N, C-alpha and C positions, 0 to 999 in steps of 0.2 A: 647604169642607174637602176636602182630598185625603187619602184613606185607603188605605194599602197593606197594612195588617195590623191585626188586632184583638187581637193577643197582648198579654199583660200585660208592661209594661216591666220589664226587669232592670237597665237602665243609667240614668244620671242624665238626666232630660229637659233639652233645650237650647232656649233662646229666642234667636231671631235678630231684631234690631231693624233694619229696613231702610227704605229710601226709594227712590231712583232711580239709584243709582250702580252701573251694570251691571258694569263690569270689576272694580271692587273687590269687589262681592258674589260674583262668580265665584270669586275667590281664597278668600273665606270658605267658600263651599260646597265647594270642593276640600278645605279643611282638615278637614271633617267626616269624611272617609274615614279619618282617624286613629282615630276612635272608633266610628263607625257607630251613632249613637244610635237607640234604639227609638222615642222620642217627640221630635218636633220641632215647636216652636211658632214661627210666623213672623208678625211684626206689621209692616205697612207704614203709614207715614204717608201721608196722602192728597195728591193733586196740589195744587199751588199755584194760586191763582186766575188768575194771569196766564200760567201755563204748563201748563194742564190737559191739553191734547193731548199735549204733549211728555212730561210726567211720567207720564201714563197709559200711553203706549206703552212707556216704560222699565220701569214696574212690571210690565206684562204680559210683557215680555221676560225679566225676572228670574224670573217665575213659570214660564215655559218652561224656564229654566235649572234651576230647582228640580226639575222633573219629569225633566229629563235627568240631573242629577248625583246625585240620591238614588235609587240603583239597588238598594239593599238593602231588606229589609222594615222599614218604618218608618211609624208613624202621623204623618201630617203635617197640622197644623192651621194654616190661614192666616186672618188677620184683616186687613182693609184699612179704614183710616179713610176716611170719605166726603169729608172735606175736610182741608186741611193744618193739622195741630196745631202743628207746629214743634218744633225740637230741645229746647226748654226743657221741654216737657210730654209729648211723644210717648213717650219711653222710659218715663216713669212709668206711663202708661196701658197700655203694652205689658206691663210687669212686673205691674201689677194684674191684667190678664187672665191672664197666665201662672200666677199664684198662686191664681187662682180654680179652677185645674184640677190643679195639682201641689203636692206638699208641700215639694219642694226642687228646685233646678235651677241650670244654668249660663246665664249671660246674656252675649251677645256682640252688640255693635253692628257695623254692616257693615264698618267699617274696622279691626276688631280681629282680627288673624289669629293663632290660637293655635299654639304649638309642640305637637308630637304628644304630649308627656307631660302637657300641661295638663289634659286631660279626666280621666285616671286620678288625677292629683293632687287635683282637685276632688272626684272620687268618693270617694277615701279619706278626705279631711278633712271632707267633709259627713257621712260616717258617724261619724267619730271625735268631732266636736264637736256632734253633733246635740242632745245633752242639756246642753250648756254655753251657756246663753243669753247670757253675756257676750261670746261670739264672734259677731259680727254677720255677717261676710262672709269669704270666701276670695278673695283677689285673685291673678290670674295676672301682674299688672303689678307689678314691683318698682321703679317710678319711673324706668325707663330706666337700671338699674344705679346708681340714686341711692345705694344703700347698698352699699359695697364688700364683696366676699366675706368678707374678714377679720372684718367685724362679726358675721357669722353664727356664727363659731367652728365648733363641731361640729354646729350645728343646721341642719336642712334648710329651716327657715323661722323667722320671728320674728313678733312681734305689734306692731302699732302702733295708735294711736288715729286715724290718718288714713286715710280710705277712698281706694283707688285703683281706678277703675272701668273700666279698659281690659281687659275680660275678667275676669269674677268669678262667684262662686256664692254662694247664700244659701238660707235656709229660709223657708217661708211665714210661720211664726210670728215671724220677725225682721222681714220686710217689712211685716207688719201693724202694726208700731209706727211706721211712717214718719210724720214730723212734717209733717202736711198744712197746718196753718194758719200756722206760722212766726211767730206773733204776738209771742212773748216777746222776740224780737230787736229789736223796735221800742222796747222799754223801755230803761232806762238800763243803762250798763255795770255798775254796782254790783249791779243786780238780777240780771244774767246772770253775774256773776263766779263764783257758786257752781258753775256748769257748766264753768268754765274754769280751775279751780284746778290742773289738771295742767300748766299752762303758766306761765312767769314773767309778771310784770305786762305788760311791753312786748308780748310775743307774744300774750298773751290779749286785750289791747286791740285789736291789729291784726285778730285773728280776729273779735272782736265787731263792729268797724267793717265788715268785709267782709260779715258775715251781716246786719247792720243795713241795709246798702245793698240787699241782696237782698230783705229784708222790705218795702221800700218799692216794689218792683216789682209790677206787676199779674201778670205771669207769673214764677213763681219756679222757677229751674232745678232740675230733678229731683235733680242730684247734690249741690246745696247742701242740699236737704231731707234727703238721705241723711246728709250730714255733720252737720247739726243733730241728727238722730235719734241718731247715734252719740255725739255730745257729751252729750246729755241723758240717755242711758241708760248712759253710761260704758262703751261697747262697744269691742270690739277687732276689728281686721282682720288677717288672716293675709297675710304677704308672703313669696313664695318666695325661696330662695337665688339662683336663676337666673331671669332674666326669661323669662316664658312667652308674652308677647304682643308681636307686632310691629304697631304702628299704621301703616297705609299710607294714611291719609286726609289727608295733608298736601297743601296746595295751594289754589288759588283756589276749587275746588268745595266746600271744607270750610267749616263754619260758624265753628269756633273755632280750628282748627289750620292757618291759612293760611301762617304764617311758620315755617320749620323752626328747631328748637333742639336742645339735647342729647338730648331725648327722641325726636326723629325718627330718630336713628341707633342707637337701642338694639337690640342683637342679642339673639336668643333662644338658649337652650341647654337641652338635655335635663336633666331632673331625674333623677338616679340613684336618689334615695330621697326620701321625704317622711314619714318616721317619727320623726325625732329632734327632739323638743322637749318640754319638761315643764312649765315655769312659765307660767301665764296672766297675764303682765305685759308692759307695754311699757316701752321705755327712752326717757326724756325727750329724750336727745340725738338718738336716731333720729327721734323725732316732730318735733323742731325742724328737722332736716335736710330731712325730707320736706315740712314746712310751708313752709320758705323756698324750696325748689326748685320744688315743684309749685304751691303756692298764691300765693306772693309773687314767683315768677319770677326768683329770684336763682340763676343757674346758673354763676357764676364764683367758686365758693368751693371750698376743698379739703375734701372730705368726711371725710377721715380724721383731721384734726387741727386744723381751724379752730376757734378758741374762739368762744363766743357773741357777744362784743362785736364781732368782725370780721363776723359774719353780719349783725348789726344795722347796722353801718356800710355794708355792701354794700347792704342794703335801702334805707337812707336815700339813698345815692348814686343808686340805681336810681330812686327816687321823684323826686328832684331833676331827673334827666335827663328823666323823663316829663313833669313839670310844665313844664320849660323848652320841651320840644317842643310841648306843648299851648299854652303862652303864646305861643310864636313863631308857631304856626298862626293864633291869634286876631289877632295883630298884622298878619300878612300879609292876613288877611281884611278887617280894618278899612281897611288902606291900599288 
């Protein structure tokens, strides 16, 4: 632990989930100067077995950067895993540790660079919805401008049933609900349909199949556990009118975001306000747009007026192309 002050926090605590990406992490540390948090929790995944020396050196270099960049009074808590946990589970362990120590907070992975109004947006809405358990999280990511500004009308933010986790905030009592065993998704679709009634049959079946695949894995990706939790608790996520997070982690060093797409070019913009919204409801059309673009990978649809049947056709075409690519690869391997 590195401690620079023993004062009681007045601002929202911040968790940074880090590994070995030095230059990317430097950008993230720079962004903290927008807010100057009083409490900072930093969790490192451990070095990989085959790259122990290299990863250890990079982690120590990042710790040096932390001491250099955090020049204001701040309680800094650092936890390093002794071995590599991996991107599927390390964030969950980091968030568990975070909420052993705080009641609410902001969560940022190393490649998620916040716009300067992101922190005060989270601060305001963490306070506003503290006693509204149906609100599970506050996202700074709006899907890479997935929802056009006109959809927000006069509102500064809206609600969706789909979690977007490139920069977000939540409360300890929400995170404690996290669906850790995931076992129900291994059961039949009709058993799980009760949790998916907010979606039409076709889309609910696709979500079910996606979560069932995850249930069969030994390691279950933490963000799917979060999604499952929100589905089962009928929870809502807040999405801002303007994108608050720039993801800079695209490329070969990334685990999941190797190939750029529409989300890699999403620009951020200051939020002038985050006060205007009244009804705790989500719009099915918005939920479907986010589902198709973020979870199903369909990014060539007109978000303002495309009817549902066209989104479904786009998805089917996408899957056919994917299967043809896989089938072609197998044939080349056999030959």
